[in-house]
N, C-alpha and C positions, 0 to 999 in steps of 0.2 A: 718194311717196316715190321721191326719186332716181330718177323715171320709171317707178315699178313702182306697180302698184294692188294693195293688201294687203287680205285679207277676214278679219274677226275674228268670231267668235260668242262672246257672253257667256254663261255659265250663270248661271241665279237663284242667288245667294248669294256666287258669286265676284267677285273685287277686278277694277276695273278702271280706266283712265284716262277720265276723264270729258270732258276737254276735246280734243276731236279734233284741231283744228287745232294747238294746242300739242303735242300728244302725237306728231304726225308730226314737227315740229321736232326734239323730243327722239330720236326714232328716227335721223332724219339725222345729229345731233350725236354719237350714240354710234357709229355706222358709222363716220364722219370719225374719231372720237377713237382708234378699234379701230387704225387703222392710220397715223395722223399725230401727232406728238408736240407740233406747234403747228398753230394756227389758219389756215385758209386766208384769212384775212382780219383785216386790224389794227383793224376796227371793234367797238366795244363797245356799239353803239346797239342799238336794235331791229331784228330781222330786216328784211333789204332783199332784194328779188329778186336783184340780183347777188352778194350773199352766200350767198343760199341755194344758185344754181347754183352757185359756188365751192366750197362745202361738199359737195354732191352729186357733183359732177366729181372732188372730191378722193378719194371712196369708191367710187363706183359700178362702176369697173373694176377695182378691186383684189381680188386672192383669194390670202390667205394658203395656204401650204402645211402650216399647223400648225392645231392644234384649239382650239374656243373651249369654256369652262364656262361656264352661268349659275347663279347662285344665287337662289334666290326668283324663280323663273320667271314665277309667276302664270298667266294664261291663254295665255302664248306671244307675249305682246307684242314684245318685243325678241327673242325666240328666232327667230322667223321672219324678221325684218328682217336679223338680224345673219347668220344661217346661210348665204347665198351667199358671205359673203367669208372663209369657211373650210372647212377638208377635211371635219371632222367636228364636231358640237356635241354637249356632255353638258349637259342642263337639269334642274336639279333644284328638287324642290317638295314640301311637306309636305300641303296642302291637297287632298283627293280632288276636290272640284268643280273646284278650279282644274287639275289634272292631266288630269282629262277634258276640259277647254274647251282645255287646250294642245294635247292629241292631236288634238282635233277641228280645231284651227286649223291646225295643222302639215301635216294632210292635205288641207284646203280650198285650201292655198297651195302644195301640190305640194313640201313640204320634204323631199326623203328623207334629208337627212345627219343627221337629229337624233334623239336618244336621249333620251326622259324617263324620269326616275326619281324615284319618289315615296320621297324621303329627304331627313333634314334635314343641314345642313351640318356639325353636328359627326359624326353618323352617316358622311356621306361623308368626312371626315377620316379616321375609323378604317378605312373599306374602302380607301381610296387608300393609306393606311400599312400596311396587311396586319395589322391589330390584330384585326379581326372581319370575319366574313362575315354577309351580310344576303341574306335569301331573296329581298326586293324587287330584289336587284341580281344576281340569277343569271345573268340573259340580257345583262348589262353586263360587256364586257371592258375593264375600266379600262386594262389593259396596252396596249391598241390605240392610247391616246389619247395624243397629245403635246399638252398642255394648258398654254399659254403665257399666254392672255389671259383675265381672267375678268371677268364683269359681276355685279354685284350690285344689286339694287333691294329693300333690306330694308324691315321696318316702320319706324314712327316711333321705336321704340327703337333702331334702329341694328343693326351688327353685334356690338357688345360685344366683350370680350377675346378670347374663344375662337375665334371666325370670323374676327375680325381677324388672330390669328396665322396661322391657316389660309392665308388669303389672301395673307399675305406672302410666300408660297413662288413668287408667279406674278411674272414681270417686268412684267406690265401689267394695271392694275386700273382698270376704267370703274365709277366709283361712281355710282349713281342714288338721290338722297336726297329725302324728303319731309320731312325734319326738319334745318335746318341745324344746329342743335345737335348732335345725336347723329353728324351727318355731322363736325362740328370734332372731336368725341371720338375718332372712328376714326381720323380724320388723325392726330392726333397719337400714337395708337398704333402708327402705320405708319411716322411721320416718321424712325425710324431705318435703316430698310429701303427707303423709297421716299419720292418727292417729287412735290409737286403741278405737273403739267406743264400742265394746262389746266383750265378751270373756267366754267361757264356757269350761267345761272339762268332758269328758267322759271316765268314767271305763270300756272299752271294755273288758279289761282282769283281771277280780277279783284276787287279791292275786297275783300279777307279779307286777314289777315295770313299766309297760308299760303304757302311758295315751296318750288318743287321745284328741286334742283341736280342739276347733273352734274360730277364731278371725275374727271380722268385722272391716275392715281398711276402713274409709273414706277421700275423698281429704281433704286437710286442706284448698284450696282455691278453691272457687266456691262452688256450693250447688247442691245437688241432689233433685230436686223437684217432685219426685216420692216419698220420702222417708217420713215417719211418725215418730212422735214423740211418748215416751211413758214414764213409770214412772222410775226415775232414781234408777237404780240397786245399788248392792254392788260396792266398789270401791278399788282397790289393785294400790300401785305405781309401776310406772316401773323404769329402772335402769337410765333414764333421769330425774327422779323427776316428770314425768307426772303422772297423775292418769288414769287407764282405770278400765272400769266395768266389774265386774265377774256376769254374768247372773246366771248359776247354775251348781252344780255338778250333773252328771248324772250317777247313779250306776245301776247295775243288782238288781232286786228284788228278 
């Protein structure tokens, strides 16, 4: 991925991405979306080598001077890949098995700028707003983080109203979804504060109705001075009459 080899260990009973080839494309897309408002290529077809190289080069040498938050981090699949692009990373997850796997994978890949906390998104909201203290967060200095980009990879039920409200405070949201219907619901909840700048689909499970999606949402008011512009990708209208861009469809080869 982006010229790097990553190593992952999956503990029994934990969730993982089953399609390694498409998972690599998801990681590369998420890295690119974290720093680029538009796609590096106008293609909307199956991934090509030229497009893959363009996407990789758009993110490989970029390092932001702010910090990154990940909700539902699982075994650290995205965490490890995104960490080199940011000053510090705060990753949260509720599953004990997944947290243990994430910590093993972080250590195995030498990522020393990541803090993993076993805490829910709702609890994190309370902690960040100073409403409640949690023993599981006693070693985490939240005040030291300058969190401006958040990646969410929720279960099929989506984020829901409360977590959607929480992430609306961040200028940049990278949303990975395994359920396009709940993704659409969450995007509608966020449309007053954010717009969809990029969109991609990933065929993790060929010959089934299941589809993974990636969406980049950026704040409507204010600017992200760390983001870069690229070429305009293909466009598709949403149900509000606005248009959102489709990066690519990624399928198994």
